C-alpha positions in Angstrom: 96.9 45.9 107.4 99.0 47.2 110.2 96.3 46.5 112.7 95.8 43.0 111.4 99.5 42.5 111.5 99.5 43.4 115.2 101.6 46.5 114.8 99.1 48.9 116.4 98.3 48.8 120.1 95.9 51.7 120.4 96.5 52.2 124.1 98.4 55.5 123.8 98.2 58.1 121.1 100.7 60.9 120.4 99.8 64.2 118.7 102.1 66.7 117.0 102.4 68.9 113.9 105.1 70.4 111.7 105.4 73.2 109.2 105.5 72.5 105.5 106.1 75.0 102.8 103.5 75.6 100.1 104.0 75.6 96.4 103.5 79.4 96.2 105.6 82.5 96.8 105.0 85.1 99.4 104.9 87.7 96.7 101.6 86.2 95.4 99.7 87.8 98.3 97.0 90.2 97.3 94.0 91.9 98.9 91.4 89.2 99.8 88.5 91.6 99.1 89.8 92.3 95.5 90.5 88.7 94.8 87.1 87.5 96.1 85.3 90.3 94.2 87.1 89.3 91.0 86.2 85.6 91.4 82.6 86.4 92.3 82.3 88.3 89.1 83.8 85.5 87.0 81.6 82.7 88.5 78.5 84.7 89.2 75.4 82.4 89.2 77.4 79.2 89.5 77.6 79.1 93.3 75.3 76.7 95.2 72.7 78.3 97.4 73.6 77.9 101.1 70.2 76.8 102.1 69.7 74.4 99.3 69.0 70.8 100.3 71.6 68.2 99.2 69.9 65.3 97.7 71.5 62.0 96.8 72.4 61.3 93.2 69.9 59.3 91.2 71.3 56.0 90.0 71.9 52.4 90.8 74.9 50.5 92.0 78.3 52.2 92.1 77.0 55.1 90.0 74.8 56.1 92.9 77.7 56.7 95.3 78.9 60.3 95.6 82.4 61.2 94.4 84.8 64.0 95.2 83.6 65.8 92.0 80.0 66.1 93.4 79.7 69.9 94.1 76.7 69.4 96.3 78.5 67.0 98.5 81.5 69.3 98.7 79.3 72.2 99.7 77.6 70.1 102.4 80.9 69.0 103.8 82.2 72.5 103.8 79.2 73.5 106.1 80.1 70.9 108.7 81.9 71.9 111.8 84.5 69.1 112.0 88.0 69.5 110.5 87.9 66.1 108.8 84.9 66.8 106.7 86.2 70.3 105.8 89.6 68.8 104.8 91.3 71.2 107.3 89.7 74.4 105.9 89.6 77.4 108.2 86.3 78.6 109.6 86.4 82.3 108.8 83.7 83.1 111.4 86.0 81.9 114.2 87.9 84.7 116.0 90.1 84.4 119.1 90.2 88.2 119.7 89.6 91.6 118.3 92.7 91.5 116.2 92.2 90.3 112.6 94.4 87.6 111.1 96.7 88.3 108.2 94.7 85.8 106.0 91.5 87.8 106.6 93.0 90.7 104.7 95.4 89.1 102.2 95.3 85.9 100.2 97.6 84.2 97.8 96.6 84.2 94.1 98.6 81.0 93.5 97.4 78.9 96.4 94.5 80.6 98.3 94.6 78.1 101.1 98.2 78.7 102.1 98.9 81.3 104.8 102.0 83.1 105.8 104.4 81.6 108.4 107.8 82.3 109.8 110.7 80.0 109.1 114.2 80.3 110.6 115.2 83.8 111.5 112.1 85.7 110.6 111.9 84.5 107.0 108.2 84.7 105.8 106.9 81.9 103.6 103.5 80.5 102.6 102.8 77.2 104.1 100.6 74.6 105.8 100.7 72.6 109.0 100.6 68.8 108.9 99.1 67.0 111.9 100.0 63.4 112.8 98.4 61.0 115.2 100.9 58.3 116.0 100.3 55.0 117.9 102.4 54.3 120.9 103.4 50.8 119.8 107.0 49.9 118.8 106.3 50.2 115.1 105.1 53.9 115.4 102.3 53.6 113.0 100.6 56.8 111.8 96.9 56.6 112.6 95.7 59.8 111.1 97.1 62.7 109.1 95.5 66.1 108.4 96.8 69.3 106.7 95.5 72.7 107.8 96.5 76.2 106.9 99.3 77.5 109.0 97.1 80.1 110.7 95.1 77.3 112.4 96.3 76.7 115.9 97.7 73.3 116.7 95.2 72.6 119.5 92.0 73.2 117.4 91.9 70.0 115.2 93.1 67.7 118.1 89.7 66.6 119.3 88.3 65.8 115.8 91.5 63.8 115.0 91.1 61.9 118.3 87.4 61.0 117.8 88.1 60.1 114.1 90.9 57.7 115.1 88.9 56.1 117.9 85.7 55.6 115.9 87.4 54.6 112.7 89.7 52.0 114.2 87.7 51.2 117.3 90.4 52.3 119.8 89.9 52.8 123.5 93.1 54.6 124.4 94.3 54.8 128.0 95.9 58.2 127.5 96.9 60.7 124.9 100.1 62.7 124.9 100.9 66.1 123.4 103.0 69.2 124.2 101.8 72.4 125.9 100.2 73.9 122.8 97.5 71.2 123.0 96.9 71.7 126.7 93.9 74.0 126.5 91.0 73.7 129.0 88.6 72.7 126.2 90.8 69.8 125.0 91.7 68.6 128.5 88.0 68.6 129.6 86.8 66.8 126.5 89.5 64.1 126.8 88.9 63.6 130.5 85.2 63.4 130.1 85.7 60.6 127.6 87.5 58.5 130.4 90.9 59.1 128.6 93.8 60.5 130.6 95.2 63.7 129.1 99.0 63.5 129.6 99.5 66.9 128.0 101.9 69.6 129.1 100.1 72.7 130.4 101.4 76.1 129.3 101.9 78.8 131.8 99.2 81.5 131.8 100.5 84.9 130.9 103.6 85.8 129.1 105.4 88.0 131.7 108.5 86.4 133.1 109.2 86.2 136.8 105.5 86.8 137.5 103.4 84.2 139.5 101.1 82.3 137.1 97.8 80.7 137.8 99.5 77.3 138.4 101.5 78.9 141.4 98.2 79.3 143.3 96.5 76.4 145.1 92.8 75.9 144.8 90.8 74.5 147.8 87.6 72.9 146.4 86.0 72.6 149.9 86.3 76.3 150.7 86.1 77.5 147.1 89.1 79.8 147.5 92.6 80.2 146.1 95.7 80.3 148.2 98.5 82.6 146.9 102.3 81.7 147.4 102.3 84.1 150.4 99.5 82.2 152.1 96.7 84.8 151.5 93.2 83.8 150.4 91.6 84.9 147.2 87.8 84.9 147.7 85.2 84.6 145.0 83.5 87.9 144.0 79.8 88.3 143.9 78.0 89.3 140.7 76.6 92.8 140.4 73.0 93.4 139.5 72.4 93.1 135.8 75.8 91.5 135.2 75.6 88.7 132.6 77.0 85.3 133.4 80.1 84.6 131.4 79.4 80.9 131.0 80.2 79.9 134.5 83.4 82.0 134.9 84.1 83.1 138.5 86.5 85.8 139.6 88.6 85.4 142.7 90.4 88.4 144.3 92.7 89.0 147.3 92.3 91.8 149.8 93.9 95.0 148.7 95.3 95.6 152.2 97.0 92.2 152.1 98.6 92.8 148.7 99.9 96.3 149.6 102.0 94.9 152.5 103.0 91.7 150.8 106.7 91.1 150.2 106.0 89.2 147.0 103.9 92.0 145.5 106.6 92.8 142.8 106.3 89.3 141.5 102.5 89.1 141.8 100.5 92.1 140.7 100.5 95.9 140.3 96.8 96.2 140.6 95.7 98.5 143.4 92.7 96.4 144.1 94.8 93.2 144.6 95.6 90.1 142.6 92.6 88.4 140.9 92.2 85.1 139.1 89.4 83.7 137.0 88.2 80.1 137.1 86.2 78.7 134.2 83.9 75.7 134.1 86.7 73.3 132.9 89.3 74.2 135.6 88.5 71.1 137.5 89.8 68.9 134.7 92.9 71.1 134.4 93.6 70.6 138.1 93.3 66.9 137.6 96.0 67.1 134.9 98.2 69.1 137.2 97.9 66.3 139.7 99.3 63.9 137.1 102.6 65.7 137.0 103.9 63.9 140.1 103.1 60.4 138.7 105.6 58.2 136.8 103.3 57.4 133.8 102.8 61.1 133.1 106.5 61.8 133.1 107.3 58.7 131.1 104.7 59.7 128.4 106.1 63.2 128.1 109.7 61.8 127.7 108.5 59.4 125.1 106.7 62.1 123.1 110.0 64.0 122.6 111.5 61.1 120.5 108.3 59.6 119.1 106.7 61.8 116.5 109.6 64.2 115.5 111.6 61.4 113.8 108.6 60.6 111.6 108.4 64.2 110.4 112.2 64.2 109.8 111.8 61.0 107.7 108.9 62.5 105.7 110.9 65.6 104.9 114.3 64.1 104.2 113.2 61.0 102.3 109.7 61.6 101.1 109.8 65.3 100.0 107.5 66.8 102.6 109.6 69.9 103.1 107.5 71.5 100.4 104.2 70.4 99.0 104.2 69.9 95.2 100.4 70.3 94.9 98.2 73.2 95.7 94.9 73.7 97.6 93.9 71.9 100.8 92.2 68.9 99.2 95.3 68.0 97.1 97.9 68.7 99.8 95.9 66.4 102.2 96.1 63.7 99.5 99.8 64.2 99.3 100.3 64.0 103.1 98.1 60.9 103.3 100.2 59.2 100.6 103.4 60.0 102.4 102.0 58.7 105.7 100.8 55.5 104.0 104.2 55.0 102.5 105.8 55.3 106.0 103.4 52.8 107.4 104.0 50.3 104.5 107.8 50.6 105.2 107.2 49.6 108.8 104.9 46.8 107.8 107.5 45.3 105.6 110.3 45.8 108.1 108.7 43.8 110.9 109.4 40.3 109.6 107.2 38.3 111.9 104.2 40.7 111.5 103.5 40.3 107.8 100.0 40.7 106.4 97.7 37.7 107.2 95.6 37.8 104.1 97.0 36.4 100.9 95.7 39.3 98.7 97.4 41.8 101.0 100.7 40.0 100.9 100.5 39.7 97.1 99.8 43.4 96.8 102.9 44.3 98.9 105.1 41.6 97.4 107.5 43.0 94.7 107.6 41.0 91.5 110.8 38.9 91.0 112.8 39.6 87.9 114.3 36.8 85.8 117.8 35.8 87.0 119.4 37.0 83.8 118.0 40.5 84.3 119.0 40.8 87.9 121.3 43.6 88.7 124.2 41.5 90.0 124.1 39.1 87.1 124.0 41.9 84.6 126.9 43.5 86.2 129.0 40.3 86.2 127.9 39.7 82.6 129.0 43.1 81.4 132.3 42.8 83.2 133.0 39.4 81.6 132.2 40.9 78.1 134.6 43.7 78.7 137.4 41.4 79.8 136.9 39.2 76.8 137.0 42.2 74.5 140.2 43.5 76.1 141.9 40.1 75.6 140.8 39.8 72.0 141.1 43.3 70.7 143.6 45.1 72.9 146.8 46.0 71.1 148.5 47.6 74.1 151.4 45.2 74.2 151.4 43.9 70.7 154.0 45.1 68.2 153.3 43.9 64.6 156.6 42.7 63.3 158.0 42.8 59.7 157.6 40.0 57.2 160.8 38.0 58.0 159.9 37.9 61.7 156.3 36.7 61.2 155.4 33.3 60.0 152.0 32.1 58.9 149.6 32.1 62.0 152.3 33.5 64.2 152.5 37.0 65.7 155.3 38.4 67.5 155.0 40.3 70.9 157.7 42.5 72.2 158.4 42.3 75.9 159.3 45.1 78.1 163.0 44.1 78.0 163.2 44.2 74.2 163.0 40.4 73.6 160.5 38.8 71.3 158.1 36.0 72.1 156.0 34.2 69.5 152.4 33.4 70.3 150.6 30.9 68.2 
């Protein structure tokens, strides 16, 4: 409806995420091995074989359509690699290094999908991460929403959310904007290869302060060399005999003699062999994004991102209860997040007066029923006030003093004034 009303432009998309507490306590964590062993013993024989073929349900009409209760369909979606089909579920086979994640060893007995996260000053809670894709139009319509466990990095679901938004709503965006957490080489290369400009902030490589990062070196594509801040060249190293190719990764190194006598050695490297850099197969697209930094559209998009998505998260948390999910498990918290996002879109649809729904059925669905005039709030308030006033005039005895028999005649009552005089009221 928002697209039909003209509230969605589809030319620029903004990505961001926020932390949301889960409906489970951190004390509910237990050993994952013990929990899975216990559950495997309870439901032994009821699991679906992994290699089993999923066949459509037998039936006609609407009965033949699969539902969310179809276990075979759920198992088939779980085996897919995209985040939308898995409803944000983590792929346990994925690993970014030798160190194991906390969720690989411990799991919550209350909400197994929630993972530990830090809030405030080191306070540990169980929670999720809600991802929003927001249109760059004035109405700030939410295009897609996805909830993942907190352990999932923000950059991983970005591409699936982008392709889902483009194919579902037939968008052809000019650029996408996100912060530095989304600026990985894989995301940048995939976006640029789709003829979409990646206006994302690139995070600095390495975590050591006051040390030259990779972005401080200049790459010369003609000579295939890097130039360091001191002007020395980093030449590509040849591969040794029997050395496996690391998917097109090339190592560049400066001469050890040049690094030993360099004045900037303290800010560059402590390696005796000299400073080295690695260049992957996607570095060309990253260099293209670095070239965007000096352009006005890139700077404008990053400034706009700071005030575009965060207010939507604040609105959802303050007015729609998204500080803490009420439901549990990924499927249900995704439903809750989608309902909140839909409510935010409906509010903007009704707020833009000239951009109302074009179809009569849509307008009728969003139109609130009018109550009878007698039952309106203002009329009821005036009515009750009038009744109270009439009751006070008729039954109040605050200023009435019932006189004795000689003072009162038939149908006449006496009222005593504040100065002691009497006045008869018929």
